[in-house]
N, C-alpha and C positions, 0 to 999 in steps of 0.2 A: 731539594738537597743542594747544599753549597759545598763545592770542592775546589781547593786552590792548589796550584803547583808548588811543590816544596822547594824553596830556595834557602840556602844555608849561608849565613854570615860567617866569615872567617875571623872576625875580630870581636864584635860586641855580642855578649850573651843576649839572646832574644827568644821569646816564645810566640807561637802563632797557632791559630786554629786553621787546619788545612782541610777539614771536612766536617760538615754539620748537616744533620737531617732529622726529621720527625717521622718515624715509622707509623705511629698512631698516637692517640691521646695518652697512652700509658708507656710509651717507649720513645725516648729521644737518644740520639747518638752524636758524639763529638770526638774528633781526633785532633790531637795537639802535638806540636813539636817544641823542643827546647834545645838550643844549640848556640855556639859550639861549647862542648864540655870536654875537659881532659879525661883521660882514661880512668874509669872507676866512678866518676861523679854521676853518670847517668843511672847506674844501678842503685847507688845510694839514694838519689832523689826519687827514682821510680818506685822503689820498695816503700819508702816513707809516704809518698803521695797515695799509693794504692791503699795502704792501711788507713790513712786519714780519710780518704774518700768513702771507704766501706764502713769505718767505725767511728769517725769523729763528727759526722754531719747529722744534725737533728732532723727528724721528720715528725709528722702529725698523724695520729691514728685514732680510730674509734676503739676504745678499750672496754666499754661496758654498755649493755643495752638493758632497758628497764621498761616493763609494762605490767600493770596490775592484773591484766586479763590472762597472763600466761602462768599456768600452775607449775609447769616444770619444762625442762629443755626439750624433752622428747614428746611433748604433747602436740596436738593439732588444734588449729583455730577454725571454727566454723566460718566458711566464706573465703578461706585462703587455701590454695592448693598445696603449698609447701608446709612442711613441719616446722616447728619452732627452731629445731637444730639447723635445718636448711636455711632459714632466714638469717640466723646468726652467722653462718658460713658466708652468705652473700654480703652481710654487713662487714665482715672481715675484709672482703675484697674492696669494698668502698674505702675502708680505713687506710688501705695502702696508697690511695691516690689523693689524699687530702693535702691541699697547699695552705700553709699558714702564712697569711699575708703580713703578719706582724714582723717577720724577719726583715722586711724592708722599712721598719720603723713607722709603719702606718698604724692606725687604730686596730687593735686585735680583731680579727675576723677570719672566717674560713671560707674556702671556695672548693667545691668538688671538681676535680680536674676532669673526670669522666662521668657525666651525669647519665650515661646510658647503662650503667651497671644494674643488672636485674636484682631486685630484692625479693619480691613475692608477686604471685599472680592471684588476683581476686576472682572468685567464682560467683560472687554475689555482692551487692552493696553492703558494706559493714563500716562501723566506726572503730578505728584502731589507732591508738597513739603509742609510739615507742620513743622513749627518751634515750638519748645517746650521750655517753661521756667521752669527751675528746681530750687527748693528752699529747704533749710534745716531749720527745725523748730521743735516745739513740739506741741502735741495735735492735735486738729482739726482746720480747717479754712474753713468756708463755703464761697463760692464765691458770690459776690454781682453783679448781672447782671444789668447793666445800658445800655440804648440805645447807648450812645457814646462809650461803650466798643467795639462794633462790627463794628464801622465805618472803622477801619483799618484792619478788618479781624481777630481781636484778641478776644479770648474767654476764660474767666476764668473757672477754673476747681476746684471743691471741693477737698480739700486736707486732707488726713488722714496721718499725719506725724508719728504717733505712731508705732514703730516697734514691740512693745510687744502687742500681741493680747489679752492676758488674763494672770492674775496672781492670785494665791490663796495661802493661808497659813492655816495650821492646826497645832494642838498642841497635843503631847502625853506626859502624866504625868506618873512618876514612882517613886518608893520609898515610905517610910512611915514617917508620922509625920513631924518633923522639917527637915528631910533629903529628903523631896520630891523635885524632880527636873523635868525639862521639856525638851522635844525635839521639836524644831521648824522644820516643813516641809514646804518647799516652792516649788510650782509648777509654771512653767513659759512656756508660749507658745509664740513663735515669728513668724514673717512673712517671715523668711528666709534671711532677710537683715543682721541679726546678730544672733549668737547662743544664747540660753538661758544663758549659762555661761558668754558670753560677756555682755549680758544685766544685769546680776547680778552684774558683776564688775562695769559697768558704773553707775548703779543705786546707788551702794555703794559709789562710788567716789562722786557722786552728793550730797548724803546725808552728807558725810564728809565735803564737801565744804560749805554746808549750816550751819552746826553746829560748825565748827572749830573756828569761831569768838568768840563764847561764852566761849571757853577755854582759850582765850588770856586775860592777865591781862591788865586792862585799868586804867588810872588815875581817881581819884575820880571825879564824876560829881556832880555839885551843881545846883540845880533847884530852 
């Protein structure tokens, strides 16, 4: 864990990571400050950043599993202790922790952040192949199970694409009268597929992309 003393600049706007730790492969934490801000700015920035962190960052998940040997979701497979439904639930957990390395502009590939996630327990030697469909998106997507989905041995999986598990902001005010200023504290928890610092950078870029158009001069519009 890395923790730094909070020092506040009274002139230049600065941001800093004051605490960083990795609780486990699936949980990373970071605490950041931005200061000095005039009254009201900290809340404006904090609310926007929290929404961007939770809703505007893409993640990668397993969204479908396919195997020709599986007749239906609630069937069992000889040689495997878990039911097909339990296997799909375990695959859903893996899906939450996949890191897509292509966000760093490297050749598209995937890496499982936590390779200890349990999928199934074999009770005897068997030959089983399960194909997985992996997608990159934002937010949640609940699978819609229709009878024709299962005819080819294909099963949709609920997807939680959000790499940021939680984000909070708080404000500390200091100074007197008209000189009163604010410090914005941002706390970010991620699922291990990216660090809180990377999440903060990506959320900031996404917000800039959303607002940049308003700063561009346009020709007069006549309605």
